[in-house]
N, C-alpha and C positions, 0 to 999 in steps of 0.2 A: 519545459524547455531545459532548464538547468536543474539538476537534482543531485542530492547526496544521500548517502545511507549505506546500508549493508545489502549486498547481493549474495545470496547463498546458492551455490551450484552443488547439486547432489544427484546421485542416481539411487538414493534410498527412498523408494516410493512410500514406505510406511511413515517415515519421518515427515515427508512433504504432506501426506494426508493428515497427519496429526496436527501439523502447524497451520494448514490452510482450510481444512473443512470446518464449516460453521458449527457442526455438532459438538466439537471439542471446546468451543467457547473460549478460545485463547484471545485475550484482549490485545488489540492493536491500536496504536495511536498514530495518526497521520497529522503532520504539521505542514501547513501550506502558507507561503508568502506570495501575495499577489502584488505585482507592480502596476501602478495606474489606478484608475477608478473602476470599481465594480458597479455594473448597471444591470437592469433587468432585460436589456436588449438581447434578443436571440438572433443567431446567425443562421 
């Protein structure tokens, strides 16, 4: 819903490939904050 971070816009396909393709094994960290109570209930 509400997010913050960096958004990179580029037309450099080689750069995007190197940053996003799993074979290049670039470590990424995602931090999530959840409001409310987390349950196992599925919607």
